[in-house]
C-alpha positions in Angstrom: 2.9 -21.6 -4.3 3.3 -22.6 -8.4 1.1 -19.1 -8.7 2.9 -17.3 -6.7 6.2 -18.4 -8.8 4.2 -17.6 -11.8 3.5 -14.0 -10.3 7.6 -13.1 -9.8 8.4 -15.0 -12.8 6.0 -12.5 -14.8 6.5 -9.5 -12.6 10.2 -9.6 -12.1 11.8 -11.8 -14.6 14.8 -14.6 -14.2 17.0 -12.2 -13.5 18.5 -10.4 -10.1 18.2 -6.5 -11.8 14.3 -7.5 -11.7 13.9 -8.2 -7.7 17.0 -4.9 -7.7 14.6 -2.4 -9.4 11.9 -3.1 -6.8 14.4 -1.4 -3.8 15.3 1.3 -5.9 12.3 3.0 -7.6 10.5 3.1 -4.2 14.6 4.4 -2.9 14.0 7.0 -5.8 10.8 8.5 -5.0 11.8 8.8 -1.3 15.4 10.2 -1.9 13.8 13.1 -4.4 11.2 14.0 -2.0 13.4 14.1 1.0 16.0 15.9 -1.2 13.3 19.1 -2.1 11.7 19.1 1.1 15.5 19.6 2.9 16.0 22.8 0.5 12.4 23.9 1.8 12.4 23.3 5.2 15.1 23.2 8.2 14.0 20.2 9.8 11.3 17.2 9.0 8.0 17.8 11.1 9.6 14.4 13.0 12.8 13.7 13.8 16.3 15.2 12.3 16.1 12.5 9.3 14.4 13.9 5.5 14.7 10.5 4.6 13.5 8.4 7.0 10.6 10.5 7.5 9.6 9.8 3.9 10.4 6.3 3.7 8.0 5.7 6.9 4.9 7.5 4.9 5.1 6.2 1.4 6.4 2.6 1.6 3.5 1.8 4.1 1.4 3.5 1.3 3.2 1.9 -1.3 1.6 -1.5 0.4 -1.6 -0.4 -0.8 -1.6 1.7 -3.9 1.0 -1.0 -5.4 -1.6 -4.3 -4.1 -4.6 -2.6 -4.3 -3.8 -2.1 -8.0 -2.6 -5.3 -9.1 -5.2 -7.1 -6.6 -8.0 -5.4 -8.7 -6.3 -6.9 -12.0 -5.7 -10.5 -11.3 -8.3 -12.3 -13.2 -7.9 -10.0 -16.1 -4.9 -10.8 -16.5 -5.0 -14.6 -14.8 -7.9 -15.2 -17.0 -6.1 -18.5 -19.6 -5.4 -19.7 -16.2 -8.9 -20.5 -15.0 -9.3 -22.5 -18.1 -7.4 -25.2 -15.9 -10.0 -26.8 -13.4 -7.8 -27.0 -10.6 -7.2 -23.2 -10.6 -10.2 -21.4 -8.8 -10.4 -17.7 -8.7 -9.7 -16.8 -5.5 -6.4 -18.6 -5.8 -5.5 -15.8 -8.0 -6.4 -12.9 -5.8 -4.6 -15.1 -3.1 -1.0 -15.5 -4.9 -0.8 -11.7 -5.3 -1.8 -11.0 -2.2 1.1 -13.3 -0.2 3.3 -12.4 -3.3 3.3 -8.4 -3.3 3.0 -8.5 0.9 6.5 -10.5 1.2 7.6 -8.5 -1.2 6.1 -5.6 0.2 7.2 -6.0 3.9 11.0 -7.2 2.2 11.8 -3.3 0.9 10.6 -2.0 3.8 12.8 -3.6 6.0 15.8 -3.1 3.6 15.8 0.5 2.7 14.2 1.3 6.7 16.5 -0.5 8.1 19.6 0.8 5.7 18.6 4.7 6.7 18.6 4.2 9.9 22.1 2.1 10.0 23.5 4.9 7.2 22.1 8.2 9.5 23.3 6.1 12.5 19.5 7.0 13.9 18.9 5.0 17.3 15.0 4.9 18.3 13.2 2.8 20.3 10.6 1.0 18.0 7.2 0.0 18.8 6.9 -2.9 16.5 3.4 -3.7 17.5 2.2 0.0 15.7 4.3 -0.5 12.7 2.9 -4.2 12.1 -0.3 -3.2 12.7 0.2 -0.1 10.2 1.2 -2.5 7.4 -1.2 -5.3 8.4 -4.1 -2.9 7.8 -2.7 -1.1 4.5 -2.6 -4.8 3.5 -6.3 -5.8 4.3 -7.3 -2.6 3.1 -5.4 -3.3 -0.1 -7.1 -6.4 0.1 -10.8 -4.9 0.1 -10.6 -1.8 -2.6 -8.4 -4.5 -5.0 -11.2 -7.3 -4.3 -14.4 -4.7 -5.0 -12.6 -3.5 -7.9 -12.2 -6.8 -9.5 -15.3 -6.6 -10.0 -15.6 -3.2 -10.6 -13.4 -2.4 -13.3 -14.6 -5.7 -15.6 -18.0 -5.2 -15.0 -17.8 -1.4 -15.7 -14.1 -0.5 -17.6 -15.4 3.2 -17.0 -14.6 2.7 -13.8 -10.9 2.2 -13.8 -10.4 5.1 -15.6 -12.3 7.4 -12.8 -10.6 4.8 -10.0 -7.3 6.4 -11.1 -8.2 10.4 -11.7 -9.6 10.1 -8.0 -6.4 8.3 -6.2 -4.1 10.6 -8.7 -3.2 12.9 -5.6 -3.8 10.3 -2.7 -0.3 10.5 -1.5 -0.1 14.0 -0.5 -3.8 13.5 1.0 -2.8 10.7 3.3 -0.5 11.9 5.0 2.7 10.7 3.5 3.9 14.1 2.4 2.6 16.5 5.6 2.0 15.6 8.8 -1.7 15.5 9.5 -1.1 17.9 12.6 0.3 20.0 10.7 -2.1 20.6 8.2 -4.4 23.4 8.7 -7.6 22.5 11.3 -9.8 22.8 8.2 -8.2 20.4 6.0 -7.8 17.5 9.2 -11.4 17.8 9.6 -11.9 16.3 5.9 -9.0 14.4 5.7 -9.1 11.8 8.7 -12.1 10.7 6.8 -9.1 9.3 4.7 -8.3 5.5 6.2 -4.8 6.0 4.3 -3.8 8.8 7.0 -4.5 6.5 9.8 -2.3 4.2 8.9 1.0 6.9 8.1 0.2 7.5 11.3 0.5 5.2 12.7 3.2 3.9 11.5 4.8 6.9 12.6 3.9 6.7 16.0 5.7 3.1 15.2 9.1 5.0 14.4 8.9 8.3 16.1 8.5 7.9 20.6 7.5 11.4 20.8 4.9 11.4 18.4 1.7 10.9 20.1 -0.9 11.2 17.3 -4.3 11.0 19.1 -6.7 10.9 15.8 -6.2 7.3 15.1 -8.8 5.1 14.6 -7.7 1.4 13.9 -11.7 0.4 14.0 -12.3 3.5 11.6 -9.7 1.5 8.9 -11.3 -2.0 9.9 -14.6 -0.6 8.4 -12.8 -0.2 5.0 -10.9 -3.2 4.1 -13.6 -5.6 5.6 -16.9 -4.3 4.1 -15.8 -4.1 0.5 -13.2 -7.1 0.9 -16.5 -9.3 1.7 -18.9 -7.4 -1.0 -16.4 -7.5 -3.0 -16.0 -11.3 -2.8 -19.4 -12.1 -2.9 -19.7 -10.5 -6.3 -16.7 -12.1 -7.5 -17.8 -15.6 -6.7 -21.4 -15.1 -8.2 -20.0 -13.6 -11.3 -16.3 -14.4 -12.2 -17.7 -17.1 -14.8 -19.9 -13.5 -16.8 -16.9 -11.4 -15.9 -14.4 -13.8 -18.1 -16.1 -14.2 -20.9 -17.3 -10.8 -21.2 
C-alpha cells in the first residue's frame, strides 16, 4: 500500500489535475480518431456511434500498453527503495500492476459510461465478456511487462527494439479497424496477434449483434502466462545482479 501511494504521488502529484489528465489523454485520442473516421466513412463498422466504437478498442488496448510499459520499468525506477530490507522486488511489480489496473478500469468506466449517456446509447452489455477482455489485457500486461524487466535491464538495446516493434500495434490490434473488415490474407496473419482477440472480445460485450468467431481465450492466456512465469523466474534469480549493473 505504501508503494501504491508513492506511485500515485509520483505519477499524478498531489493535485486533482493529475488525475484528470488520466481521463483527458485517452478521451482526446478517442475523439480525434472518431472525428477523423466520421469524415471518411458514413457509419462505424458496429453500431451508430464512432466514439463508442473507438473507445471500446482503445481503452482495453491502453490497459495492456500502458501497464506493460510501466511494469517493465518498475525495478529500474524503484531501485533506491529496494535497499530497504522490508521491500522485495515483487512488491514494486505488484504495486504498479494493482494501481494501473484500478486506474485503467476507473477511466474506462467513466469514459464509456459518459459516452453512452451523452449519446443516449441503449444496448445490452455482456459483462462477462467485457470483464474477461480487461482481465486478459491486464494478465498480458503483467506477463510481457515482467519478462521485459529482465530483457530491458540485461540487454538495454531491447527496449529500443520493443518500441519499434510496438509502434504500429494499435493498427494491428483491431483498435481502429474491425478484424472482420480486413482482407482475408491480413486476417490470417493478424490472428496471431493476441491483442486482436482482446479487442474483439471487448466489442462482443458491447454489441449484441456482433458475433466474432475468431476469438481464442486459450491462445491469449498462453501469451500471458508463459512470459509471466519466465519473467518472474528470471527476475527472481537475477534481480540483484540487474540492480547492480
